[in-house]
C-alpha positions in Angstrom: -7.8 41.6 29.3 -4.3 41.0 28.0 -4.4 40.8 24.2 -2.0 37.9 24.0 -4.1 34.7 23.7 -1.4 32.7 25.4 -2.5 34.3 28.7 -6.2 33.8 28.0 -6.6 30.1 27.4 -7.9 29.0 30.8 -11.1 27.1 30.5 -14.5 28.5 31.7 -14.7 26.3 34.7 -11.3 27.6 36.0 -12.4 31.2 35.6 -15.7 30.5 37.4 -14.0 28.7 40.2 -11.7 31.7 40.6 -14.5 34.3 40.7 -16.7 32.2 43.0 -13.8 31.9 45.5 -12.8 35.6 45.4 -16.4 36.9 45.5 -15.1 40.5 45.5 -14.4 42.8 42.6 -14.3 46.3 41.1 -17.6 47.3 39.5 -17.1 49.8 36.6 -19.8 51.7 34.8 -19.5 54.7 32.3 -20.7 57.8 34.0 -21.5 61.3 32.5 -18.0 62.6 33.5 -16.0 59.4 33.2 -15.9 55.8 34.6 -17.5 55.2 38.0 -15.9 52.3 40.1 -17.1 50.6 43.2 -15.6 47.7 45.1 -18.2 45.2 46.0 -18.8 41.6 47.3 -21.0 39.6 45.0 -22.4 36.1 44.4 -22.7 34.3 41.0 -25.8 32.1 40.3 -25.3 28.4 39.8 -25.7 28.7 36.0 -23.2 31.7 35.9 -25.8 33.8 34.2 -26.4 36.4 36.9 -24.4 38.1 39.7 -26.1 39.5 42.8 -24.7 42.4 44.8 -25.8 45.6 46.6 -24.8 49.2 46.6 -25.2 52.0 49.2 -28.2 54.1 48.1 -26.0 57.2 47.8 -23.4 55.5 45.5 -23.1 57.6 42.3 -23.7 54.4 40.2 -27.2 54.2 41.6 -28.1 57.5 39.9 -27.3 55.8 36.5 -29.5 52.8 37.3 -32.8 54.4 36.5 -32.1 52.4 33.3 -30.0 49.3 32.9 -26.3 50.0 32.2 -23.5 48.1 30.6 -20.9 47.2 33.2 -17.7 45.3 34.0 -17.0 43.5 37.3 -13.2 43.0 37.4 -12.0 40.3 39.9 -8.3 40.3 40.6 -6.1 37.7 42.2 -2.4 37.7 43.1 0.2 39.7 41.2 3.9 40.0 41.3 6.8 41.9 39.6 9.1 39.8 37.5 12.7 40.9 37.2 14.4 40.0 33.9 17.5 39.0 35.9 15.7 36.0 37.2 15.3 34.3 33.8 18.9 33.5 33.3 18.8 34.4 29.6 19.7 37.6 27.8 17.6 40.4 26.3 14.6 40.2 28.6 12.5 43.0 30.0 10.7 43.6 33.3 7.0 42.5 33.5 4.2 41.9 35.9 2.4 38.5 36.3 -1.1 38.4 37.6 -4.6 36.8 37.5 -7.7 38.7 36.6 -11.2 37.8 35.4 -13.6 40.3 33.9 -17.4 39.7 34.1 -19.3 41.8 31.6 -23.0 42.3 31.4 -26.0 44.5 32.0 -26.4 46.1 35.5 -29.8 47.0 36.9 -31.4 47.9 40.2 -33.6 45.2 41.5 -36.9 45.6 43.3 -36.5 46.3 47.0 -38.4 43.1 47.8 -35.3 41.2 46.6 -33.0 42.8 49.1 -33.5 40.2 51.9 -32.7 37.3 49.6 -29.6 39.0 48.2 -28.3 39.8 51.6 -29.1 36.4 53.0 -27.5 34.5 50.1 -24.4 36.7 50.1 -23.7 36.4 53.9 -24.5 32.7 53.9 -22.0 32.1 51.1 -19.3 33.9 53.1 -20.1 32.5 56.5 -20.1 28.9 55.3 -16.4 29.3 54.7 -15.8 29.9 58.4 -17.1 26.6 59.6 -17.1 25.2 62.2 -18.0 28.7 63.5 -21.8 29.0 63.8 -22.8 31.1 60.8 -23.9 34.7 61.4 -27.5 35.5 60.4 -29.5 38.7 60.6 -31.6 37.2 63.4 -28.7 38.1 65.7 -29.4 41.8 65.2 -32.0 44.0 66.7 -34.8 44.2 64.2 -35.1 48.0 64.1 -31.3 48.4 63.7 -31.3 45.9 60.9 -34.2 47.6 59.1 -32.6 51.0 59.4 -29.4 49.7 57.8 -31.3 48.0 55.0 -32.9 51.3 54.1 -29.5 52.6 53.1 -28.7 49.9 50.5 -30.2 48.7 47.2 -30.1 45.2 45.6 -28.4 45.2 42.2 -28.1 42.5 39.6 -25.7 41.9 36.7 -27.0 39.8 33.8 -23.8 38.3 32.6 -22.9 38.3 28.9 -19.3 37.1 29.1 -16.6 36.0 31.5 -13.0 36.3 30.3 -9.8 35.6 32.3 -6.2 36.6 32.1 -3.7 34.2 33.7 -0.4 35.9 33.0 2.2 33.4 34.4 5.1 33.5 32.0 3.6 30.8 29.7 5.4 32.5 26.8 8.8 31.5 28.3 10.6 28.1 28.1 9.9 26.0 31.2 13.4 26.3 32.7 13.2 30.1 32.3 9.7 30.3 33.9 10.8 28.1 36.8 13.9 30.3 37.3 11.6 33.3 37.6 9.4 31.5 40.0 12.5 30.8 42.2 13.3 34.5 42.1 9.8 35.3 43.3 10.1 32.9 46.2 13.4 34.4 47.3 12.8 38.2 46.9 9.6 38.9 45.1 7.0 41.5 45.8 3.4 42.2 44.9 0.2 40.7 46.2 0.0 37.0 47.1 3.4 36.4 45.6 3.6 32.8 46.8 0.4 32.1 45.0 1.7 33.5 41.7 4.9 31.6 42.1 3.0 28.3 42.6 0.8 29.0 39.6 3.8 29.7 37.4 5.1 26.2 38.3 1.8 24.6 37.4 1.2 26.1 33.9 2.4 24.6 30.7 4.4 26.6 28.1 2.1 28.4 25.7 
């Protein structure tokens, strides 16, 4: 998380809305030889106290989960390079605007009997976004094929201790300067989801 509190003043509901919508992040755990990172889809419980996901049985993180482990699930949004030339004022430096929310907590392997529920809830949450397409369900698969695939994965849960977001959108600049940078992004910016970052820059209030 960025240390400047100007970029960290979004309320809890905004951060939750963001991570529920993204539903995909980078899971990081301390391993014996350094950090281990996996990129995973997930689902947050209604009360935001728990995240469900699954890992391939051969994932190195699984070897650590003989005991619960502290972990971070980093969920990123759009990002974009900001040229100081766009500001229209002197003595500025390049920077990068972005949105990211970190979910911290305790990661543990769940009993295998939880796997069907985890998979069903996760796929249902994704498929409902595709309406009016008829949602995919595991009943469409050959039962033996599905069972064979399930044997390769393990249900995992993250008991959440904190959710912190960084929304770095030039809130530390005067409005006219921030809007000028947004115009620059629209004209020739690069990054990921640049138009989204530009729109967010226009919505925020000066810190």
